[in-house]
SERO-4910 file (N, C-alpha, C, O; in steps of 0.05 Angstrom, whole numbers):
BEGIN
 pado doro    nc1    nc2    nc3   cac1   cac2   cac3    cc1    cc2    cc3    oc1    oc2    oc3
  Met    A    874   1466   3345    881   1482   3323    891   1463   3301    907   1445   3307
  Pro    A    883   1466   3279    895   1449   3255    924   1453   3253    935   1474   3260
  Arg    A    937   1431   3244    967   1429   3242    972   1423   3212    959   1408   3199
  Tyr    A    993   1438   3203   1001   1434   3174   1031   1435   3173   1044   1446   3190
  Gln    A   1039   1423   3152   1069   1421   3143   1072   1432   3117   1057   1427   3099
  Phe    A   1094   1450   3115   1101   1459   3090   1131   1462   3090   1143   1465   3111
  Val    A   1143   1461   3066   1173   1463   3063   1180   1489   3045   1169   1495   3023
  Leu    A   1200   1502   3057   1209   1524   3043   1238   1517   3032   1254   1504   3045
  Lys    A   1244   1526   3007   1269   1523   2994   1283   1549   2994   1271   1570   2990
  Glu    A   1309   1548   2999   1327   1573   2998   1332   1580   2969   1338   1563   2952
  Thr    A   1329   1604   2963   1334   1615   2936   1365   1622   2930   1379   1621   2950
  Pro    A   1375   1628   2909   1401   1637   2907   1407   1661   2926   1428   1663   2938
  Ile    A   1389   1679   2926   1393   1704   2944   1395   1693   2971   1414   1701   2984
  Gly    A   1378   1675   2981   1378   1664   3009   1404   1648   3013   1416   1648   3034
  Lys    A   1413   1634   2990   1440   1621   2994   1463   1638   3000   1479   1633   3018
  Ala    A   1462   1661   2984   1483   1680   2987   1484   1695   3014   1504   1707   3022
  Asn    A   1460   1695   3027   1460   1707   3055   1452   1684   3077   1440   1689   3098
  His    A   1460   1660   3070   1455   1640   3088   1464   1645   3118   1449   1637   3136
  Asp    A   1485   1657   3122   1493   1662   3148   1473   1676   3168   1475   1673   3192
  Thr    A   1453   1690   3157   1435   1703   3169   1407   1690   3173   1389   1702   3184
  His    A   1406   1664   3163   1381   1653   3161   1367   1648   3188   1342   1650   3190
  Val    A   1382   1641   3209   1370   1639   3235   1359   1666   3246   1338   1667   3259
  Asp    A   1373   1684   3241   1361   1712   3249   1334   1718   3234   1315   1728   3246
  Arg    A   1333   1712   3207   1310   1715   3192   1287   1698   3204   1265   1707   3208
  Arg    A   1293   1676   3209   1274   1656   3221   1262   1667   3248   1237   1665   3252
  Lys    A   1280   1678   3266   1268   1691   3292   1249   1713   3283   1229   1717   3297
  Ile    A   1253   1726   3262   1234   1748   3257   1209   1733   3245   1186   1741   3251
  Ala    A   1213   1713   3228   1190   1698   3216   1172   1688   3238   1147   1691   3238
  Lys    A   1184   1676   3258   1169   1663   3280   1155   1684   3295   1132   1678   3303
  Ala    A   1164   1710   3300   1148   1731   3312   1126   1739   3294   1104   1746   3303
  Lys    A   1130   1738   3269   1108   1746   3249   1086   1726   3249   1063   1733   3248
  Ala    A   1094   1698   3251   1077   1676   3255   1060   1680   3280   1036   1676   3279
  Ala    A   1072   1686   3302   1059   1689   3329   1037   1712   3325   1014   1708   3334
  Ala    A   1044   1733   3313   1024   1753   3307   1000   1744   3294    979   1755   3299
  Leu    A   1002   1722   3277    981   1709   3263    970   1685   3275    956   1670   3262
  Leu    A    977   1681   3303    970   1658   3320    977   1632   3305    961   1613   3304
  Thr    A   1000   1632   3294   1012   1610   3278   1037   1603   3293   1054   1620   3296
  Tyr    A   1039   1579   3302   1061   1570   3322   1079   1544   3310   1067   1524   3304
  Pro    A   1103   1545   3307   1119   1522   3299   1117   1503   3319   1116   1510   3343
  Val    A   1115   1478   3313   1112   1455   3332   1139   1440   3336   1153   1435   3317
  Asp    A   1147   1434   3361   1171   1423   3366   1168   1393   3356   1147   1381   3352
  Gly    A   1193   1382   3351   1196   1353   3345   1191   1348   3314   1182   1326   3306
  Val    A   1198   1367   3300   1197   1364   3269   1218   1346   3263   1214   1329   3245
  Cys    A   1242   1347   3274   1264   1329   3268   1282   1325   3293   1276   1336   3314
  Glu    A   1303   1309   3293   1319   1307   3317   1331   1332   3327   1330   1339   3351
  Glu    A   1343   1347   3307   1356   1373   3317   1347   1395   3303   1359   1405   3285
  Pro    A   1322   1404   3312   1310   1430   3297   1326   1453   3306   1338   1454   3328
  Ile    A   1325   1472   3287   1339   1499   3292   1314   1518   3292   1299   1520   3272
  Glu    A   1311   1533   3314   1287   1548   3320   1261   1534   3308   1246   1547   3294
  Asn    A   1256   1508   3315   1234   1494   3311   1228   1485   3283   1206   1476   3276
  Val    A   1250   1487   3265   1248   1480   3239   1270   1461   3230   1294   1464   3236
  Cys    A   1261   1440   3217   1281   1419   3206   1294   1431   3180   1282   1442   3162
  Glu    A   1323   1428   3182   1338   1437   3158   1348   1415   3143   1355   1396   3156
  Gln    A   1349   1414   3118   1361   1392   3105   1373   1404   3080   1360   1419   3065
  Leu    A   1399   1397   3076   1414   1403   3052   1412   1380   3031   1421   1358   3035
  Ile    A   1399   1387   3008   1391   1366   2986   1403   1377   2963   1396   1399   2955
  Gly    A   1420   1363   2951   1432   1371   2925   1444   1400   2924   1442   1414   2903
  Gly    A   1454   1407   2944   1462   1434   2946   1445   1457   2952   1452   1481   2950
  Asp    A   1422   1450   2959   1399   1470   2965   1389   1464   2992   1386   1440   2998
  Trp    A   1384   1481   3009   1371   1483   3035   1340   1482   3037   1326   1499   3027
  Tyr    A   1331   1462   3049   1303   1460   3051   1295   1461   3080   1307   1449   3097
  Tyr    A   1272   1477   3086   1265   1484   3114   1236   1471   3117   1218   1480   3103
  Thr    A   1233   1451   3133   1207   1440   3140   1196   1449   3163   1205   1442   3185
  Trp    A   1173   1467   3161   1158   1477   3183   1134   1460   3186   1121   1452   3167
  Ile    A   1127   1454   3213   1101   1443   3220   1091   1466   3241   1105   1476   3259
  Val    A   1068   1472   3236   1054   1494   3251   1027   1487   3261   1013   1472   3247
  Asp    A   1018   1497   3283    992   1499   3291    981   1524   3283    995   1544   3288
  Thr    A    958   1526   3272    948   1552   3262    916   1551   3264    904   1530   3265
  Pro    A    904   1573   3265    875   1574   3268    861   1564   3245    841   1550   3248
  Asp    A    872   1571   3220    857   1562   3194    876   1569   3170    897   1581   3174
  Met    A    868   1560   3148    884   1563   3125    889   1591   3116    910   1594   3104
  Pro    A    873   1613   3121    880   1638   3114    902   1652   3131    916   1669   3122
  His    A    903   1643   3158    924   1652   3175    950   1638   3165    971   1651   3166
  Leu    A    950   1612   3157    977   1599   3147    983   1612   3121   1007   1617   3117
  Trp    A    966   1616   3103    971   1626   3077    983   1654   3079   1002   1662   3065
  Ala    A    972   1667   3096    985   1699   3101   1013   1693   3113   1032   1707   3103
  Phe    A   1019   1676   3130   1046   1670   3138   1063   1662   3114   1084   1674   3108
  Ile    A   1056   1644   3102   1071   1634   3076   1075   1653   3058   1097   1654   3046
  Arg    A   1057   1672   3051   1059   1693   3034   1081   1713   3042   1097   1723   3027
  Glu    A   1079   1720   3069   1101   1738   3080   1127   1725   3076   1145   1738   3067
  Cys    A   1129   1701   3082   1158   1686   3081   1166   1693   3052   1187   1705   3048
  Thr    A   1150   1685   3031   1159   1682   3007   1159   1709   2992   1166   1710   2969
  Arg    A   1150   1730   3007   1149   1758   2993   1178   1768   2995   1185   1786   2980
  His    A   1193   1758   3012   1222   1765   3012   1238   1745   2996   1231   1721   2994
  Pro    A   1260   1756   2983   1273   1739   2963   1290   1713   2971   1304   1700   2956
  Tyr    A   1288   1709   2997   1306   1688   3010   1295   1658   3006   1311   1640   3004
  Val    A   1270   1654   3005   1258   1628   3005   1236   1628   2985   1227   1649   2977
  Thr    A   1228   1603   2978   1204   1599   2961   1189   1574   2971   1201   1557   2984
  Leu    A   1162   1573   2964   1151   1551   2971   1157   1525   2959   1152   1523   2935
  Ser    A   1165   1504   2971   1173   1479   2957   1151   1459   2955   1146   1446   2935
  Ser    A   1137   1456   2980   1112   1437   2980   1097   1446   3004   1106   1460   3022
  Gly    A   1071   1436   3000   1051   1442   3020   1035   1466   3017   1038   1479   2996
  Pro    A   1019   1474   3035   1016   1463   3062   1001   1436   3061    985   1434   3043
  Glu    A   1005   1416   3078    991   1393   3079    983   1390   3106    998   1397   3125
  Pro    A    958   1378   3111    948   1375   3141    969   1353   3156    980   1335   3143
  Val    A    970   1355   3179    985   1336   3196    965   1328   3216    955   1345   3230
  Phe    A    960   1301   3217    939   1290   3232    948   1277   3256    969   1264   3256
  Ser    A    934   1280   3277    939   1267   3302    934   1235   3301    922   1224   3283
  Ala    A    945   1223   3321    940   1192   3320    910   1187   3321    901   1169   3307
  Ala    A    896   1199   3337    867   1197   3339    852   1201   3311    834   1187   3302
  Glu    A    862   1225   3299    852   1231   3270    858   1210   3251    840   1203   3236
  Leu    A    883   1199   3250    890   1180   3233    874   1152   3237    867   1139   3217
  Ser    A    869   1146   3262    853   1123   3268    824   1127   3258    812   1108   3247
  Gln    A    813   1152   3261    787   1157   3252    785   1154   3221    766   1143   3209
  Ile    A    807   1166   3208    807   1165   3177    807   1136   3169    792   1129   3150
  Glu    A    824   1119   3183    826   1092   3178    799   1077   3180    791   1061   3163
  Glu    A    784   1084   3203    758   1071   3206    738   1081   3185    723   1064   3176
  Leu    A    738   1104   3177    720   1114   3157    727   1100   3130    708   1092   3116
  Ser    A    753   1098   3121    763   1084   3098    752   1055   3100    741   1046   3080
  His    A    754   1041   3121    746   1015   3125    717   1014   3119    708    997   3104
  Lys    A    703   1032   3130    672   1032   3128    665   1035   3096    646   1021   3086
  Leu    A    678   1051   3082    675   1051   3056    684   1029   3038    672   1025   3016
  Arg    A    701   1015   3044    711    991   3032    693    968   3036    688    951   3019
  Thr    A    681    968   3060    662    947   3068    636    952   3052    626    934   3039
  Glu    A    628    976   3055    602    983   3039    602    985   3010    581    980   2998
  Phe    A    625    992   2998    627    993   2968    654    976   2963    676    988   2962
  Pro    A    652    951   2960    676    934   2953    685    939   2925    669    948   2909
  Asp    A    708    933   2919    719    941   2893    710    920   2871    724    902   2861
  Asp    A    681    925   2866    671    908   2846    666    923   2821    642    926   2813
  Tyr    A    686    934   2807    684    951   2785    675    934   2761    672    944   2739
***
């Protein structure tokens, strides 16, 4: 399954209800599972419900990395998260590549640089 990363930022309404964010996340994970979209372990050293939380400049950011069948499934999940007034999409989704995929990308890039040197 493709893997993607995206970051949600807590809104002022979410900040006012921050004490319930883990409960909301449990519900979000159930909705994600209904869409065959699953958070991946290991996003950070101490994930909370498989999500990395960072407080930056007084705002909470939540980094999700998920396995999902395709972009429509992922976007349906992101739209559901942002439909509620607690979070907004801050960045992403961006693909997350495996080590094998990164190696393949590097090989393909090398092939292009070899066949088309920077002779502008």
